[in-house]
C-alpha positions in Angstrom: 24.5 -2.3 8.6 22.4 0.0 6.4 23.8 -1.4 3.1 23.3 -4.9 4.5 19.7 -4.2 5.2 19.2 -2.7 1.8 20.8 -5.7 0.1 18.8 -8.2 2.2 15.5 -6.4 1.2 16.6 -6.7 -2.4 17.4 -10.4 -2.2 14.2 -11.3 -0.4 12.1 -9.2 -2.8 13.7 -10.9 -5.8 13.9 -14.6 -4.7 12.2 -15.0 -1.3 13.2 -18.3 0.4 13.2 -20.8 -2.5 11.3 -24.1 -2.1 14.5 -26.1 -2.8 16.1 -24.4 0.2 13.1 -25.5 2.3 13.3 -29.0 0.9 17.1 -29.4 1.6 17.9 -27.2 4.6 14.5 -26.0 5.9 14.0 -22.5 7.2 15.3 -20.9 10.4 11.7 -20.1 11.5 10.9 -23.8 11.2 13.7 -24.6 13.7 12.4 -21.9 16.1 8.9 -23.3 15.7 10.1 -26.8 16.6 11.8 -25.5 19.7 8.7 -23.6 20.8 6.6 -26.7 20.1 8.9 -28.9 22.2 8.8 -26.6 25.2 5.0 -26.3 24.9 4.4 -30.1 24.8 6.7 -30.7 27.8 5.8 -27.7 30.0 2.2 -26.8 29.3 0.7 -28.4 32.3 -0.4 -27.7 35.9 -2.4 -24.9 37.4 -3.1 -21.6 35.7 -0.2 -19.9 37.5 2.1 -22.8 36.6 1.2 -22.6 33.0 1.8 -18.8 32.9 5.1 -19.3 34.6 6.3 -22.2 32.5 5.2 -20.5 29.3 6.9 -17.3 30.2 10.1 -18.9 31.3 10.2 -21.1 28.2 9.7 -18.1 25.9 12.3 -15.9 27.6 14.8 -18.8 27.7 14.4 -19.3 23.9 14.7 -15.5 23.3 17.9 -15.4 25.4 19.4 -18.5 23.7 18.9 -17.2 20.2 19.9 -13.7 21.1 23.2 -14.9 22.6 23.9 -17.2 19.7 23.4 -14.4 17.1 25.5 -12.1 19.3 28.5 -14.3 19.0 27.9 -15.0 15.3 27.7 -11.2 14.6 30.9 -10.6 16.7 32.7 -13.3 14.7 31.5 -11.8 11.4 32.7 -8.3 12.5 36.1 -9.7 13.6 36.8 -11.7 10.5 35.4 -9.6 7.6 35.2 -6.0 6.5 34.0 -3.8 3.7 31.6 -5.3 1.1 32.4 -8.9 2.2 30.9 -8.1 5.6 27.9 -6.3 4.0 27.2 -9.4 1.9 27.5 -11.8 4.8 25.3 -9.7 7.0 22.7 -9.4 4.2 22.6 -13.1 3.7 22.1 -13.5 7.5 19.3 -11.0 7.5 17.5 -12.3 4.3 15.8 -15.4 5.7 14.1 -13.5 8.4 12.2 -11.2 6.1 8.8 -12.0 4.5 8.6 -9.8 1.4 8.4 -12.2 -1.5 6.4 -14.8 0.4 3.8 -12.2 1.4 3.5 -11.0 -2.2 3.0 -14.6 -3.4 0.4 -15.4 -0.7 -1.7 -12.3 -1.5 -1.3 -12.8 -5.3 -2.4 -16.4 -4.9 -5.6 -15.1 -3.3 -6.1 -12.2 -5.8 -5.8 -14.3 -9.0 -8.6 -16.9 -8.4 -10.8 -14.2 -6.7 -10.5 -12.0 -9.8 -11.5 -15.1 -11.9 -14.5 -15.8 -9.7 -13.0 -19.0 -8.3 -14.2 -18.4 -4.8 -13.3 -21.9 -3.5 -9.7 -21.6 -4.6 -9.5 -18.1 -3.1 -10.9 -19.4 0.2 -8.3 -22.1 0.2 -5.4 -19.7 -0.5 -6.6 -17.4 2.3 -6.7 -20.3 4.7 -3.0 -20.6 4.3 -2.3 -17.3 6.0 -5.2 -16.8 8.4 -6.3 -18.8 11.4 -10.1 -18.4 11.0 -12.5 -20.7 9.1 -12.7 -19.4 5.5 -15.3 -22.0 4.2 -18.2 -19.5 4.1 -16.5 -16.3 3.2 -17.7 -14.3 0.2 -15.8 -12.1 -2.2 -15.8 -9.1 0.1 -14.9 -11.1 3.2 -11.9 -12.7 1.4 -10.8 -9.3 0.0 -11.0 -7.8 3.5 -9.1 -10.6 5.2 -6.4 -10.5 2.5 -5.8 -6.8 2.9 -5.8 -7.1 6.7 -3.2 -9.8 6.5 -1.0 -7.8 4.1 -1.2 -4.7 6.3 -0.5 -6.5 9.5 2.3 -8.6 8.0 3.9 -5.6 6.5 4.6 -4.7 10.2 5.3 -8.2 11.5 7.2 -9.6 8.5 9.1 -6.5 7.2 9.1 -3.4 9.3 9.5 -4.9 12.8 12.4 -7.3 11.8 14.2 -4.4 10.1 13.6 -2.1 13.0 15.0 -4.5 15.6 17.9 -5.3 13.4 18.6 -1.6 13.1 18.4 -1.2 16.9 20.1 -4.4 18.1 21.7 -5.9 15.1 21.4 -9.6 14.2 20.6 -10.6 17.8 17.7 -8.2 17.9 16.4 -9.4 14.6 16.4 -13.1 15.5 15.1 -12.4 19.0 12.1 -10.6 17.5 11.4 -13.5 15.2 11.4 -15.9 18.2 8.9 -13.7 19.9 6.7 -13.3 16.8 6.8 -17.0 16.1 5.9 -17.8 19.7 3.0 -15.4 19.4 1.7 -17.1 16.3 2.0 -20.5 17.8 1.0 -20.3 21.5 -0.7 -17.0 22.0 -4.2 -18.1 21.4 -7.1 -17.6 23.7 -8.0 -21.3 23.7 -8.2 -23.5 26.7 -4.8 -25.1 25.7 -2.9 -21.9 25.1 -4.6 -19.0 27.0 -2.4 -19.3 30.1 0.8 -20.9 28.7 1.1 -18.3 25.9 0.1 -15.3 27.9 3.6 -13.9 28.5 4.6 -14.5 24.8 1.5 -12.5 23.7 2.4 -9.6 26.1 6.1 -9.6 24.9 4.9 -9.6 21.3 2.7 -6.6 22.0 5.6 -4.7 23.4 8.1 -5.4 20.7 5.6 -4.5 18.0 4.5 -1.3 19.6 6.8 1.0 17.6 7.0 -1.0 14.4 3.2 -1.1 14.0 2.9 2.7 14.3 6.0 3.2 12.1 4.3 1.0 9.5 1.3 3.3 9.5 3.5 6.3 9.0 5.4 4.7 6.1 2.1 3.6 4.5 0.8 7.2 4.8 4.0 8.4 3.0 3.9 5.9 0.1 0.2 6.6 -0.2 0.9 10.3 -0.6 -1.5 11.1 2.2 0.4 11.8 5.4 -2.5 13.8 6.8 -4.5 10.6 7.1 -2.5 9.7 10.2 -4.6 12.3 12.0 -7.2 10.7 14.3 -5.9 7.2 13.6 -5.0 6.6 17.2 -8.6 6.5 18.3 -9.7 4.2 15.5 -6.7 1.9 16.0 -7.5 1.6 19.7 -10.8 0.0 18.8 -9.0 -2.9 17.2 -8.8 -6.2 19.1 -5.0 -6.0 18.8 -3.1 -3.2 20.5 -0.9 -2.9 17.4 -2.5 -4.3 14.2 -5.1 -1.5 14.1 -2.4 1.0 13.1 -1.3 -0.5 9.8 -4.8 -1.9 9.0 -6.5 1.4 9.8 -4.0 3.3 7.7 -4.4 1.0 4.7 -8.2 1.1 5.1 -8.1 4.9 4.9 -5.7 4.9 1.9 -7.9 2.4 0.0 -11.2 3.9 1.2 -12.5 0.5 2.3 -13.7 -0.7 5.7 -11.6 -3.4 7.4 -11.8 -5.5 10.6 -15.4 -5.6 11.9 -17.5 -8.6 13.1 -16.4 -12.0 11.8 -17.2 -15.6 12.5 -15.0 -17.7 14.8 -16.0 -21.2 15.9 -19.6 -20.7 14.7 -20.0 -17.5 16.7 -19.9 -13.9 15.5 -17.3 -11.6 17.1 -18.1 -7.9 18.0 -14.9 -6.4 16.5 -15.2 -2.7 15.6 -14.9 -1.6 12.0 -12.0 0.5 10.8 -13.1 3.2 8.4 -16.6 2.1 9.0 -18.3 4.5 6.6 -16.3 3.3 3.6 -17.4 0.7 1.0 -16.6 -3.0 1.3 -13.2 -4.3 0.1 -13.0 -5.9 -3.4 -10.4 -7.7 -5.5 -9.5 -4.3 -6.9 -8.8 -3.2 -3.4 -6.4 -6.1 -2.9 -4.5 -5.0 -6.1 -4.2 -1.5 -4.8 -3.0 -2.8 -1.4 -0.3 -4.8 -3.2 0.8 -1.6 -5.0 1.1 0.2 -1.6 3.1 -2.8 -0.3 5.5 -2.7 -3.3 6.0 1.1 -2.9 6.8 0.5 0.8 9.5 -1.9 -0.1 11.0 0.5 -2.7 11.0 3.3 -0.1 12.8 1.0 2.4 15.5 0.1 -0.2 16.0 3.7 -1.1 16.0 4.8 2.6 18.6 2.3 3.7 20.8 3.0 0.7 20.8 6.7 1.4 21.5 6.1 5.1 24.4 3.8 4.2 25.8 6.4 1.9 25.5 9.2 4.5 26.9 7.2 7.4 29.5 5.0 5.6 
């Protein structure tokens, strides 16, 4: 499995999920999203308790279905292949569930126009990866949001999938992606989703608990500042998310910028606490440094899994 994880990271880093694949066969997460959407449209009704129950049962049912499916697929692969053939097949199965190249592209698409003072284009590119209204954001706001997205998605899109694949194999990897996709689709605190998506949000908090903290540790290593992990718990606990504060807080410390903080949602200003509050505002240069940290993290993961594969072969 270690070599498979190493190879999958290399493939996704190099090519991502090509657009022609999306055009011809789609993407596995899209299919999961359609399933989540179908259940939500058909079962998000009734009283508050009914919505919580229906939403929780629907989410758990989908997790169980995809976990079971991948369990038998992995058993079939193990029974009918061995050696490097098995490694390659597993790597190809893992590859679509990672978000390394896509995250690099999204952040670069924000950085380039922002560096060229094309604020409108930068706002548009940022709107592709965040749920908030980006219409009135300035250079510092855009930089801050881009770095926050990169830090949080390092956990959600890279570390967590790899962690659960390491722990539970392909079934664990795909089950995690079901949970994370459900969280991104139905775990909003709006009138429509606040009850139906409650269980999905809680499950997502649980499965990201270790990966989020592990991401902070890895970032501290590639940033050559392991001591910056000290005191991060208190600051991370101030974040609106029980997990996102860890990678965001660590990146804020490494870049010496402030992240999170008050922001506009639906024409009102939130009271979110700052991370690394005494530091300067984020800038396009900060985004470039954040991307460098991200790239070093990927290199470390490739090296780590290669070494583990060599040791435990």
